[in-house]
VOPAGU-2260 file (C-alpha; in pm, 1 decimal, decimal comma):
REM VOPAGU-2260
SITE   aa  ch    i         X         Y         Z
SITE  MET   A    0       0,0       0,0       0,0
SITE  ASP   A    1     101,1     365,1     -39,0
SITE  LEU   A    2     -58,6     493,1     280,2
SITE  LEU   A    3    -184,3     347,3     605,2
SITE  LEU   A    4    -433,0     534,2     826,1
SITE  ILE   A    5    -455,6     430,5    1192,3
SITE  ASN   A    6    -733,2     476,3    1447,9
SITE  PRO   A    7    -565,2     418,9    1788,4
SITE  PHE   A    8    -690,1     184,7    2056,1
SITE  ASP   A    9    -890,9     372,8    2319,5
SITE  GLU   A   10    -936,1     198,2    2652,4
SITE  ASN   A   11   -1206,6     452,3    2740,2
SITE  ALA   A   12   -1409,2     383,9    2424,7
SITE  VAL   A   13   -1783,5     320,9    2446,1
SITE  LYS   A   14   -1732,8     -37,5    2329,5
SITE  ASN   A   15   -1592,5    -117,4    2674,3
SITE  GLY   A   16   -1917,5      -4,9    2831,8
SITE  LEU   A   17   -2182,9    -160,0    2610,6
SITE  GLY   A   18   -2016,5    -333,7    2320,5
SITE  VAL   A   19   -2084,7     -53,4    2073,3
SITE  VAL   A   20   -1818,5     107,7    1856,6
SITE  SER   A   21   -1858,7     304,9    1534,4
SITE  PRO   A   22   -1639,7     304,2    1221,6
SITE  PRO   A   23   -1387,2     594,3    1211,4
SITE  LEU   A   24   -1578,7     835,5     988,6
SITE  ASN   A   25   -1293,1    1088,2     978,9
SITE  LEU   A   26   -1042,3     834,3     845,3
SITE  MET   A   27   -1293,6     702,6     593,9
SITE  TYR   A   28   -1329,2    1058,3     460,3
SITE  ILE   A   29    -949,3    1090,4     433,7
SITE  GLY   A   30    -933,2     749,6     269,2
SITE  GLY   A   31   -1193,8     850,0      11,8
SITE  ALA   A   32   -1002,0    1167,2     -77,4
SITE  LEU   A   33    -675,2     974,0    -113,8
SITE  GLU   A   34    -835,3     707,3    -330,4
SITE  GLU   A   35    -986,2     973,7    -554,5
SITE  ALA   A   36    -630,4    1103,9    -600,0
SITE  SER   A   37    -529,7     749,9    -713,8
SITE  TYR   A   38    -335,5     642,6    -404,1
SITE  ILE   A   39    -353,2     292,5    -256,9
SITE  VAL   A   40    -465,6     333,8     101,5
SITE  ASN   A   41    -579,5     114,7     388,0
SITE  ILE   A   42    -731,0     186,5     729,3
SITE  MET   A   43    -630,4       0,9    1043,6
SITE  ASP   A   44    -893,2      55,8    1311,9
SITE  ASP   A   45    -705,4     -75,8    1612,0
SITE  ASP   A   46    -976,1      56,5    1842,6
SITE  PHE   A   47   -1214,3    -194,0    1686,1
SITE  GLU   A   48    -982,9    -480,0    1592,7
SITE  GLN   A   49    -746,6    -449,6    1893,2
SITE  LEU   A   50    -462,1    -607,9    1698,2
SITE  GLY   A   51    -185,4    -549,3    1949,7
SITE  TYR   A   52     164,0    -418,1    1875,3
SITE  ASN   A   53     303,7    -748,9    1748,3
SITE  LYS   A   54      44,0    -778,9    1472,8
SITE  ILE   A   55      75,5    -409,4    1388,5
SITE  CYS   A   56     451,8    -455,3    1351,1
SITE  LYS   A   57     390,0    -746,0    1114,8
SITE  ILE   A   58     149,0    -539,5     903,8
SITE  LEU   A   59     395,2    -250,5     882,4
SITE  SER   A   60     681,3    -481,8     783,9
SITE  GLU   A   61     478,3    -659,1     517,1
SITE  GLU   A   62     299,8    -360,5     362,3
SITE  GLU   A   63     573,6     -96,0     401,0
SITE  PRO   A   64     349,4     211,3     365,3
SITE  GLN   A   65     542,9     522,7     273,1
SITE  LEU   A   66     308,9     747,5     471,6
SITE  VAL   A   67     129,3     658,4     795,9
SITE  GLY   A   68    -144,7     890,5     917,0
SITE  ILE   A   69    -281,6     864,2    1270,7
SITE  THR   A   70    -597,6    1028,6    1403,8
SITE  THR   A   71    -633,7    1112,7    1771,1
SITE  THR   A   72    -841,5    1283,1    2036,5
SITE  SER   A   73    -714,0    1405,0    2371,3
SITE  SER   A   74    -781,0    1074,3    2546,1
SITE  THR   A   75    -596,6     871,9    2278,7
SITE  ILE   A   76    -298,1    1101,6    2215,3
SITE  LYS   A   77     -56,1     895,0    2425,4
SITE  ASN   A   78    -148,5     575,6    2239,7
SITE  ALA   A   79    -135,4     758,6    1905,1
SITE  LEU   A   80     222,9     868,0    1963,7
SITE  GLU   A   81     320,1     510,2    2044,7
SITE  TYR   A   82     211,2     412,5    1693,3
SITE  ALA   A   83     429,5     688,7    1548,8
SITE  LYS   A   84     729,4     554,1    1742,7
SITE  LEU   A   85     652,6     204,1    1620,0
SITE  VAL   A   86     636,1     315,5    1257,6
SITE  LYS   A   87     972,3     497,0    1274,2
SITE  LYS   A   88    1135,5     197,2    1440,2
SITE  ILE   A   89    1024,2     -40,3    1163,3
SITE  LEU   A   90    1008,1     201,5     868,7
SITE  PRO   A   91    1248,7     488,8     945,1
SITE  HIS   A   92    1198,6     649,1     603,9
SITE  SER   A   93     815,9     654,1     613,7
SITE  LEU   A   94     646,9     986,3     676,1
SITE  THR   A   95     455,7     991,5    1006,5
SITE  VAL   A   96     156,3    1226,0    1022,0
SITE  ILE   A   97     -94,5    1291,1    1298,6
SITE  GLY   A   98    -424,1    1481,9    1295,2
SITE  GLY   A   99    -751,5    1527,0    1481,3
SITE  PRO   A  100    -893,3    1762,4    1745,5
SITE  HIS   A  101    -607,9    1738,0    1995,5
SITE  PRO   A  102    -318,0    1787,8    1748,2
SITE  THR   A  103    -505,3    2075,9    1584,2
SITE  PHE   A  104    -474,0    2278,7    1903,5
SITE  MET   A  105    -140,6    2149,7    2036,0
SITE  PRO   A  106      82,2    2092,3    1731,4
SITE  VAL   A  107     405,5    2228,5    1880,3
SITE  ASP   A  108     370,0    2039,8    2209,6
SITE  ILE   A  109     310,1    1714,3    2024,0
SITE  LEU   A  110     607,6    1754,0    1792,0
SITE  LYS   A  111     829,8    1836,3    2089,6
SITE  THR   A  112     700,7    1534,0    2278,8
SITE  CYS   A  113     750,4    1285,8    1995,6
SITE  PRO   A  114    1068,1    1312,8    1781,6
SITE  GLU   A  115     941,5    1021,4    1570,9
SITE  LEU   A  116     652,6    1232,7    1443,3
SITE  ASP   A  117     712,8    1430,9    1122,5
SITE  VAL   A  118     397,3    1632,9    1052,5
SITE  VAL   A  119      85,1    1752,7    1235,3
SITE  VAL   A  120    -226,5    1823,9    1029,1
SITE  ILE   A  121    -423,0    2121,8    1162,7
SITE  GLY   A  122    -799,0    2127,7    1099,4
SITE  GLU   A  123    -968,1    1962,9     799,2
SITE  GLY   A  124    -750,1    1691,3     656,4
SITE  GLU   A  125    -873,3    1579,9     314,0
SITE  LYS   A  126    -682,1    1821,8      92,0
SITE  THR   A  127    -384,6    1842,1     326,4
SITE  MET   A  128    -334,1    1465,0     327,3
SITE  VAL   A  129    -352,6    1447,9     -52,2
SITE  GLU   A  130     -80,6    1712,9     -76,0
SITE  LEU   A  131     135,6    1533,9     182,2
SITE  ALA   A  132      92,0    1209,4      -9,3
SITE  SER   A  133     204,1    1383,8    -325,3
SITE  LEU   A  134     517,9    1511,7    -154,1
SITE  SER   A  135     615,1    1182,3       8,1
SITE  LEU   A  136     513,8     936,7    -264,1
SITE  ASP   A  137     541,2    1116,4    -597,7
SITE  LYS   A  138     882,4    1275,3    -534,4
SITE  ASN   A  139     765,1    1596,8    -701,1
SITE  ASN   A  140    1037,2    1804,4    -534,4
SITE  GLY   A  141     781,4    2001,8    -335,9
SITE  GLN   A  142     848,7    2125,3      14,2
SITE  PHE   A  143     645,1    2110,4     333,8
SITE  ASN   A  144     646,2    2490,9     343,5
SITE  ASP   A  145     415,7    2478,3      40,5
SITE  VAL   A  146     148,3    2284,7     232,9
SITE  ASN   A  147     -96,8    2498,3     428,9
SITE  GLY   A  148    -252,0    2369,7     749,7
SITE  ILE   A  149      42,4    2176,4     892,6
SITE  ALA   A  150     315,4    2196,4    1155,5
SITE  TYR   A  151     643,0    2012,6    1084,3
SITE  ARG   A  152    1012,2    1982,1    1154,3
SITE  ASP   A  153    1261,7    2176,5     946,3
SITE  ASN   A  154    1629,9    2127,5    1029,3
SITE  GLY   A  155    1553,8    2075,8    1395,8
SITE  ASN   A  156    1308,7    2364,4    1416,5
SITE  ILE   A  157     930,1    2341,0    1439,3
SITE  LYS   A  158     738,4    2546,9    1185,0
SITE  ILE   A  159     367,9    2617,8    1152,2
SITE  ASN   A  160     241,5    2702,5     805,2
SITE  PRO   A  161     -52,1    2935,3     732,0
SITE  PRO   A  162    -395,9    2781,5     797,9
SITE  ARG   A  163    -565,9    2594,6     518,0
SITE  GLU   A  164    -877,8    2749,8     369,3
SITE  LEU   A  165   -1189,0    2555,8     467,0
SITE  ILE   A  166   -1345,4    2341,2     195,9
SITE  LYS   A  167   -1631,6    2547,6      56,4
SITE  ASP   A  168   -1800,4    2286,9    -161,9
SITE  LEU   A  169   -1867,2    1988,7      65,5
SITE  ASP   A  170   -2033,7    1806,3    -224,8
SITE  SER   A  171   -1687,6    1787,2    -384,3
SITE  ILE   A  172   -1563,7    1558,1    -105,7
SITE  PRO   A  173   -1599,1    1187,0    -192,1
SITE  PHE   A  174   -1825,5     976,6      27,2
SITE  PRO   A  175   -1640,7     808,6     316,9
SITE  ALA   A  176   -1446,4     501,7     199,1
SITE  ARG   A  177   -1637,1     254,2     412,7
SITE  HIS   A  178   -1495,6     -36,4     213,3
SITE  LEU   A  179   -1154,2      29,3     373,7
SITE  VAL   A  180   -1277,4    -100,2     711,1
SITE  PRO   A  181   -1468,0    -417,5     806,4
SITE  PHE   A  182   -1777,8    -198,6     793,8
SITE  GLU   A  183   -2042,4    -463,9     839,4
SITE  SER   A  184   -1871,5    -604,8    1149,9
SITE  TYR   A  185   -1913,4    -297,3    1371,4
SITE  GLY   A  186   -2164,5    -302,7    1655,7
SITE  THR   A  187   -2376,4     -27,1    1506,1
SITE  THR   A  188   -2384,7    -161,8    1152,2
SITE  ARG   A  189   -2483,0    -508,1    1272,4
SITE  GLY   A  190   -2790,0    -328,5    1404,1
SITE  LYS   A  191   -2844,4    -191,0    1052,1
SITE  SER   A  192   -2741,4     160,2    1148,1
SITE  SER   A  193   -2444,4     391,4    1097,6
SITE  ASP   A  194   -2324,1     753,9    1101,8
SITE  MET   A  195   -2324,0    1035,2     846,3
SITE  ILE   A  196   -2218,4    1399,0     839,6
SITE  THR   A  197   -2416,5    1645,8     628,8
SITE  SER   A  198   -2257,9    1973,6     742,2
SITE  ARG   A  199   -1946,0    2117,8     901,3
SITE  GLY   A  200   -1879,3    2416,0    1122,9
SITE  CYS   A  201   -2073,0    2591,5    1396,7
SITE  VAL   A  202   -2170,9    2957,8    1429,0
SITE  TYR   A  203   -2193,7    2943,5    1809,0
SITE  ASN   A  204   -1917,5    2979,0    2068,5
SITE  CYS   A  205   -2012,0    2768,3    2370,0
SITE  SER   A  206   -1722,7    2787,9    2613,6
SITE  TYR   A  207   -1693,6    2410,0    2662,9
SITE  CYS   A  208   -1685,4    2324,0    2290,1
SITE  SER   A  209   -1413,5    2347,3    2024,8
SITE  SER   A  210   -1625,7    2261,2    1720,5
SITE  SER   A  211   -1631,9    2610,4    1573,8
SITE  ARG   A  212   -1254,9    2631,4    1614,7
SITE  ILE   A  213   -1186,5    2301,6    1438,4
SITE  MET   A  214   -1431,2    2321,8    1148,9
SITE  GLY   A  215   -1478,2    2696,7    1132,1
SITE  ASN   A  216   -1724,3    2949,0    1265,5
SITE  LYS   A  217   -1930,2    2923,0     948,0
SITE  PHE   A  218   -2202,2    2665,4     879,9
SITE  ARG   A  219   -2109,3    2479,0     560,9
SITE  THR   A  220   -2351,8    2229,0     416,9
SITE  ARG   A  221   -2386,2    1953,9     163,0
SITE  THR   A  222   -2678,3    1994,4     -76,4
SITE  PRO   A  223   -2993,6    1789,6      -3,4
SITE  GLY   A  224   -2942,3    1585,9    -320,5
SITE  ASN   A  225   -2586,8    1493,5    -224,3
SITE  VAL   A  226   -2695,3    1398,8     129,3
SITE  VAL   A  227   -2973,0    1173,2       6,3
SITE  ASP   A  228   -2743,3    1021,7    -258,3
SITE  GLU   A  229   -2529,5     891,4      28,8
SITE  ILE   A  230   -2834,5     769,2     220,7
SITE  GLU   A  231   -2951,5     581,1     -88,7
SITE  PHE   A  232   -2601,9     434,4    -133,7
SITE  LEU   A  233   -2598,9     310,6     227,4
SITE  ILE   A  234   -2939,0     147,9     182,4
SITE  ASP   A  235   -2845,0     -18,3    -146,3
SITE  GLU   A  236   -2488,9    -120,1     -58,0
SITE  TYR   A  237   -2517,7    -207,1     312,5
SITE  LYS   A  238   -2894,1    -253,3     363,9
SITE  LEU   A  239   -2890,0       7,1     643,4
SITE  GLU   A  240   -3220,0      93,1     806,3
SITE  ASN   A  241   -3113,7     378,8    1033,6
SITE  ILE   A  242   -2876,6     675,8    1008,6
SITE  ALA   A  243   -2733,1     892,6    1286,7
SITE  PHE   A  244   -2656,8    1241,5    1152,2
SITE  MET   A  245   -2351,6    1348,8    1352,7
SITE  ASP   A  246   -2374,9    1718,3    1259,4
SITE  ASP   A  247   -2332,2    1971,7    1538,7
SITE  ASN   A  248   -2665,1    2124,6    1440,7
SITE  PHE   A  249   -2854,7    1948,9    1163,2
SITE  MET   A  250   -3145,3    2195,2    1177,2
SITE  LEU   A  251   -2956,1    2524,5    1173,7
SITE  ASN   A  252   -3070,6    2581,9     814,6
SITE  LYS   A  253   -3441,6    2498,0     836,6
SITE  ARG   A  254   -3495,6    2527,8     462,7
SITE  ARG   A  255   -3225,3    2271,8     392,0
SITE  ALA   A  256   -3362,1    2036,6     659,6
SITE  ASN   A  257   -3704,0    2059,5     493,5
SITE  GLU   A  258   -3551,0    1990,9     151,3
SITE  ILE   A  259   -3367,7    1682,8     280,2
SITE  ALA   A  260   -3698,5    1553,1     417,9
SITE  ASP   A  261   -3865,8    1617,3      81,4
SITE  GLU   A  262   -3585,7    1443,5    -108,6
SITE  ILE   A  263   -3606,2    1133,8     113,4
SITE  LYS   A  264   -3983,5    1118,7      58,7
SITE  ASN   A  265   -3962,4    1186,5    -315,6
SITE  ARG   A  266   -3720,7     895,0    -363,3
SITE  GLY   A  267   -3940,4     666,7    -156,8
SITE  LEU   A  268   -3658,7     574,6      83,2
SITE  ASP   A  269   -3748,5     379,1     395,4
SITE  ILE   A  270   -3496,8     505,2     649,5
SITE  GLY   A  271   -3501,8     608,5    1013,5
SITE  PHE   A  272   -3264,6     876,1    1137,0
SITE  VAL   A  273   -3140,3    1057,6    1446,0
SITE  ALA   A  274   -3052,5    1427,9    1421,9
SITE  SER   A  275   -2937,4    1703,7    1656,7
SITE  SER   A  276   -3059,2    2056,6    1711,8
SITE  ARG   A  277   -3029,6    2350,9    1943,5
SITE  VAL   A  278   -3350,0    2397,1    2138,8
SITE  ASP   A  279   -3396,4    2745,9    1991,4
SITE  MET   A  280   -3377,6    2615,9    1632,6
SITE  VAL   A  281   -3674,5    2379,7    1610,6
SITE  ASN   A  282   -4045,3    2425,5    1555,8
SITE  LYS   A  283   -4335,7    2184,7    1547,7
SITE  ASP   A  284   -4389,6    2207,6    1169,9
SITE  LEU   A  285   -4026,9    2123,1    1092,5
SITE  LEU   A  286   -4029,8    1833,8    1338,1
SITE  LYS   A  287   -4348,9    1699,1    1184,8
SITE  LYS   A  288   -4198,5    1720,0     836,1
SITE  LEU   A  289   -3881,5    1538,9     942,7
SITE  LYS   A  290   -4084,6    1280,3    1133,9
SITE  GLY   A  291   -4270,6    1203,0     811,1
SITE  ALA   A  292   -3936,7    1144,3     637,6
SITE  GLY   A  293   -3805,9     909,0     908,0
SITE  LEU   A  294   -3684,5    1114,6    1206,2
SITE  THR   A  295   -3707,5     885,9    1508,8
SITE  THR   A  296   -3500,1    1068,2    1769,8
SITE  ILE   A  297   -3374,5    1422,1    1821,3
SITE  TYR   A  298   -3069,3    1513,6    2027,9
SITE  TYR   A  299   -3073,9    1837,7    2229,9
SITE  GLY   A  300   -2761,7    1967,7    2401,8
SITE  ILE   A  301   -2928,0    2143,7    2694,8
SITE  GLU   A  302   -2631,5    2116,9    2935,1
SITE  SER   A  303   -2771,6    2276,5    3252,8
SITE  GLY   A  304   -3086,2    2328,2    3456,3
SITE  SER   A  305   -2953,3    2660,8    3584,7
SITE  GLN   A  306   -2997,5    2970,4    3372,1
SITE  ARG   A  307   -2697,3    3128,6    3543,1
SITE  ILE   A  308   -2474,0    2838,5    3435,8
SITE  LEU   A  309   -2616,2    2839,9    3081,6
SITE  ASP   A  310   -2521,3    3204,9    3057,0
SITE  MET   A  311   -2170,9    3133,2    3191,4
SITE  MET   A  312   -2136,9    2860,3    2927,0
SITE  LYS   A  313   -2235,4    3117,0    2660,5
SITE  LYS   A  314   -2495,6    2865,2    2548,8
SITE  GLY   A  315   -2741,0    3129,2    2430,7
SITE  ILE   A  316   -3059,2    2940,9    2523,1
SITE  THR   A  317   -3318,1    2955,7    2800,8
SITE  LEU   A  318   -3470,9    2685,5    3017,2
SITE  LYS   A  319   -3811,7    2772,7    2874,0
SITE  GLN   A  320   -3686,6    2712,6    2519,6
SITE  ALA   A  321   -3560,9    2371,3    2631,6
SITE  GLU   A  322   -3901,0    2282,4    2774,3
SITE  ILE   A  323   -4080,5    2391,2    2456,3
SITE  ALA   A  324   -3836,9    2202,6    2230,5
SITE  VAL   A  325   -3873,6    1875,4    2421,1
SITE  LYS   A  326   -4251,8    1907,4    2434,3
SITE  SER   A  327   -4274,3    1987,3    2061,8
SITE  ALA   A  328   -4076,8    1677,0    1968,4
SITE  LYS   A  329   -4275,9    1447,3    2194,9
SITE  ASN   A  330   -4603,1    1592,8    2063,1
SITE  VAL   A  331   -4519,8    1484,0    1708,2
SITE  GLY   A  332   -4400,8    1140,3    1818,2
SITE  VAL   A  333   -4025,3    1194,9    1802,9
SITE  GLU   A  334   -3814,4    1051,7    2085,7
SITE  VAL   A  335   -3583,1    1292,9    2267,8
SITE  LEU   A  336   -3224,7    1252,6    2388,1
SITE  THR   A  337   -3097,0    1534,2    2610,9
SITE  SER   A  338   -2742,5    1596,0    2731,7
SITE  PHE   A  339   -2620,1    1773,4    3043,7
SITE  ILE   A  340   -2284,6    1882,0    3186,9
SITE  LEU   A  341   -2210,4    1879,2    3559,5
SITE  GLY   A  342   -1928,6    2057,6    3739,6
SITE  PHE   A  343   -1892,6    2371,0    3527,8
SITE  PRO   A  344   -1645,7    2607,0    3701,9
SITE  GLY   A  345   -1842,5    2830,2    3935,7
SITE  GLU   A  346   -2136,5    2588,5    3958,7
SITE  THR   A  347   -2270,5    2511,1    4303,6
SITE  ARG   A  348   -2395,1    2186,0    4450,2
SITE  LYS   A  349   -2746,3    2323,8    4442,7
SITE  GLU   A  350   -2715,1    2408,0    4073,2
SITE  MET   A  351   -2597,5    2055,3    3991,9
SITE  ASP   A  352   -2907,7    1928,0    4173,0
SITE  LYS   A  353   -3119,6    2169,1    3967,1
SITE  THR   A  354   -2972,3    2021,4    3649,4
SITE  ILE   A  355   -3056,6    1666,9    3758,3
SITE  ASP   A  356   -3408,7    1772,2    3857,8
SITE  PHE   A  357   -3454,2    1961,1    3529,6
SITE  SER   A  358   -3356,3    1653,3    3328,5
SITE  ILE   A  359   -3629,3    1459,8    3508,1
SITE  LYS   A  360   -3881,8    1741,7    3463,6
SITE  LEU   A  361   -3821,9    1744,3    3088,7
SITE  ASN   A  362   -3887,9    1369,2    3088,9
SITE  ALA   A  363   -3689,7    1300,3    2772,4
SITE  ASP   A  364   -3671,9     942,9    2650,9
SITE  TYR   A  365   -3297,3     933,3    2715,5
SITE  SER   A  366   -3046,3    1156,2    2891,0
SITE  GLN   A  367   -2669,0    1155,2    2899,8
SITE  PHE   A  368   -2463,8    1329,5    3166,7
SITE  SER   A  369   -2095,8    1416,1    3173,5
SITE  ILE   A  370   -1846,7    1603,8    3386,2
SITE  LEU   A  371   -1716,9    1932,0    3243,6
SITE  THR   A  372   -1393,8    1842,0    3066,4
SITE  PRO   A  373   -1182,1    2134,7    2939,6
SITE  PHE   A  374   -1043,5    1991,7    2616,3
SITE  PRO   A  375    -762,4    2183,3    2444,5
SITE  GLY   A  376    -903,8    2436,1    2201,2
SITE  THR   A  377   -1205,9    2522,7    2413,5
SITE  PRO   A  378   -1231,8    2867,3    2575,1
SITE  ILE   A  379   -1279,3    2706,9    2916,0
SITE  TYR   A  380    -948,8    2516,3    2877,9
SITE  HIS   A  381    -753,3    2836,2    2820,9
SITE  GLU   A  382    -934,1    3010,7    3106,6
SITE  LEU   A  383    -866,2    2731,2    3356,1
SITE  LYS   A  384    -506,4    2686,3    3244,8
SITE  GLU   A  385    -440,1    3057,0    3288,5
SITE  LYS   A  386    -588,4    3043,5    3638,7
SITE  LYS   A  387    -388,4    2725,8    3719,0
SITE  LEU   A  388    -709,2    2534,1    3786,9
SITE  LEU   A  389    -633,2    2227,0    3575,0
SITE  ASP   A  390    -566,6    1936,8    3808,8
SITE  THR   A  391    -397,2    1730,8    3538,9
SITE  GLU   A  392    -298,7    1728,0    3175,8
SITE  ASN   A  393    -275,9    1352,8    3168,7
SITE  TRP   A  394    -497,1    1332,6    2861,2
SITE  LYS   A  395    -600,6     974,0    2927,3
SITE  LYS   A  396    -808,0    1107,6    3214,2
SITE  TYR   A  397   -1002,8    1340,4    2982,0
SITE  THR   A  398   -1292,6    1097,6    2944,7
SITE  VAL   A  399   -1581,4    1331,7    3051,2
SITE  LEU   A  400   -1647,7    1084,9    3333,3
SITE  LYS   A  401   -1362,6    1185,5    3566,9
SITE  PRO   A  402   -1293,2    1529,8    3720,4
SITE  VAL   A  403    -976,3    1695,8    3587,4
SITE  ILE   A  404   -1029,0    2037,7    3749,4
SITE  LYS   A  405    -911,4    2160,5    4091,0
SITE  TYR   A  406   -1265,3    2175,0    4227,7
SITE  GLU   A  407   -1142,0    2224,4    4582,7
SITE  GLU   A  408   -1035,9    2576,1    4481,2
SITE  LEU   A  409   -1382,7    2639,0    4336,6
SITE  GLY   A  410   -1583,3    2546,1    4645,8
SITE  LEU   A  411   -1656,3    2185,5    4543,3
SITE  THR   A  412   -1470,1    1853,5    4559,7
SITE  LYS   A  413   -1388,7    1598,7    4290,4
SITE  GLN   A  414   -1569,7    1335,2    4493,9
SITE  LEU   A  415   -1885,9    1546,1    4503,6
SITE  VAL   A  416   -1887,9    1607,8    4128,0
SITE  GLU   A  417   -1828,8    1239,5    4057,5
SITE  SER   A  418   -2105,6    1140,1    4295,0
SITE  LYS   A  419   -2344,3    1384,7    4127,8
SITE  LEU   A  420   -2273,5    1217,6    3792,9
SITE  ALA   A  421   -2366,9     878,0    3937,6
SITE  GLN   A  422   -2669,9    1031,7    4107,5
SITE  ALA   A  423   -2786,2    1187,4    3781,0
SITE  TYR   A  424   -2791,9     853,7    3599,9
SITE  LEU   A  425   -2955,7     674,7    3891,7
SITE  LYS   A  426   -3226,6     935,9    3944,1
SITE  PHE   A  427   -3307,6     961,3    3574,2
SITE  TYR   A  428   -3302,8     595,4    3473,8
SITE  ALA   A  429   -3411,0     419,2    3793,6
SITE  ARG   A  430   -3758,4     575,5    3797,9
SITE  PRO   A  431   -4019,9     294,6    3796,9
SITE  LYS   A  432   -4245,9     481,6    3552,5
SITE  TYR   A  433   -3953,2     537,2    3318,8
SITE  LEU   A  434   -3846,4     172,7    3322,8
SITE  LEU   A  435   -4202,0      55,1    3258,3
SITE  LYS   A  436   -4216,0     273,2    2947,7
SITE  HIS   A  437   -3860,1     199,8    2830,8
SITE  ARG   A  438   -3810,1    -163,6    2926,8
SITE  HIS   A  439   -3525,4    -204,0    2677,3
SITE  MET   A  440   -3325,4      43,6    2887,8
SITE  PHE   A  441   -3331,3    -165,4    3206,4
SITE  LYS   A  442   -3032,0    -378,8    3107,9
SITE  VAL   A  443   -2852,3     -72,1    2972,2
SITE  MET   A  444   -2900,8     108,1    3303,0
SITE  LEU   A  445   -2771,2    -182,8    3512,4
SITE  GLU   A  446   -2465,5    -234,5    3292,7
SITE  THR   A  447   -2390,2     136,6    3290,1
SITE  ILE   A  448   -2413,8     173,7    3666,6
SITE  TYR   A  449   -2191,0    -128,3    3723,9
SITE  ARG   A  450   -1927,2     -57,3    3459,3
SITE  SER   A  451   -1906,4     317,4    3509,5
SITE  PHE   A  452   -1938,6     354,6    3884,5
SITE  ILE   A  453   -1907,1      23,6    4070,7
SITE  ALA   A  454   -1644,8    -181,2    3885,8
SITE  PRO   A  455   -1380,0      96,0    3888,2
SITE  LYS   A  456   -1400,1     118,9    4265,9
SITE  LEU   A  457   -1363,5    -257,7    4297,8
SITE  ASN   A  458   -1060,3    -298,7    4071,5
SITE  GLY   A  459    -900,1      42,5    4089,3
SITE  GLY   A  460    -959,3     109,3    3723,2
SITE  SER   A  461   -1115,8     409,1    3556,7
SITE  PRO   A  462   -1481,1     433,0    3448,2
SITE  LYS   A  463   -1547,7     299,1    3103,5
SITE  GLY   A  464   -1696,1     565,7    2881,7
SITE  TRP   A  465   -2040,1     516,1    2736,3
SITE  TYR   A  466   -2178,9     868,4    2709,9
SITE  ARG   A  467   -2229,3     851,7    2332,7
SITE  THR   A  468   -2396,2     513,7    2347,5
SITE  LEU   A  469   -2746,8     636,8    2423,7
SITE  SER   A  470   -2784,5     789,7    2078,7
SITE  LYS   A  471   -2665,1     458,8    1932,7
SITE  GLU   A  472   -2906,5     272,4    2158,6
SITE  THR   A  473   -3201,0     467,5    2022,7
SITE  VAL   A  474   -3094,7     389,8    1667,0
SITE  SER   A  475   -3051,3      21,6    1749,7
SITE  LYS   A  476   -3388,9       4,9    1921,5
SITE  ASN   A  477   -3564,2     169,7    1632,4
SITE  SER   A  478   -3411,0     -79,6    1390,7
SITE  LYS   A  479   -3585,9    -366,9    1563,3
């Protein structure tokens, strides 16, 4: 092969909680772009296959890729760098490249930490990776200083090139190269469901989120026809019955959302889908239209039951809007998944209780809770780092289920915040009326409580992440 793309093993992945793991959509997009440029590429999803270093070494020795690209988040960065070291040990002349959310915001630190790493991709990677492939494989005498959107080594110095312009025409990007992974073997796809992205970028600036800083502060979209072309392909090629749209805000452009619904109906496609929205972006008519096209579940990032905390988060919504949005969805027969964050800096114990109580008052079909985690690139990370309130920068602990902030200096304790997370799940999911209505969630609740909160205390391990699984669970349930 010419290029190998690696998805690192993540011991905190949702598969360890409930057996669910999704194909690496980002690498499949990169793979599609590289294939379109006529390169031979493969994807090694070690998070799914868990090959182990010995087998990885064998693959590297046999295939001898000239460029190895590794994707990573904050929690997998340590593992990702181990792959880079492995590649250089076996193939010293191969180009090692890393990208993803964490490297985008910490390129210099990463290059300093890992001498075996050659290049960091900053932001969107499709065009950048094609250019890097051209430099390393085609021997066209180009230089790294001609490639925008990267950081790299140059005679012992670290250089950062100008940022790459965001891709304006998302329709020009090839569909994800799902054939490069064992697509039909993943937990979600066995349930006849999988993920899609129909837009990039976010126009909002929530202090806990880095989305607008990774993909731009502008909402870029694929056309309805292009979106439904991919849906039709997934139905025809993989017999999928459900899609999870992983957009930050699928309904930001209401006209486009309506047109996607019309296109699905006009083609006579039988598909269920999950989509996300801000609570101030939906209305009953739009929900009804999307429901008619297959919308089964809507995801609302509500985050707090305290208006004061919402304002501190720069969320830009009200509690009343959240109530109306949940009620509107339930009135048209769409299930609701809400998310909440506990332990925001400055939050009180009473306000965490208000958030838990508000989640129950809304009575969504599913709720996920997490502990405020200041990932690099978010405004809250920079604020806390400046104030010396980060308890650790051991990125493996950045799982959204463990406190990484010096809460004792903010009037709380780590133990209290962790206990509130456990309390939130127990109070929401252990309600008798809830379990009678959602009987399929009883096993999920028991497994979650044990794996996330009991088992770690028994064996000294860390909680196994599952916070994204609820959206998958709703897709899986609706496929039955």
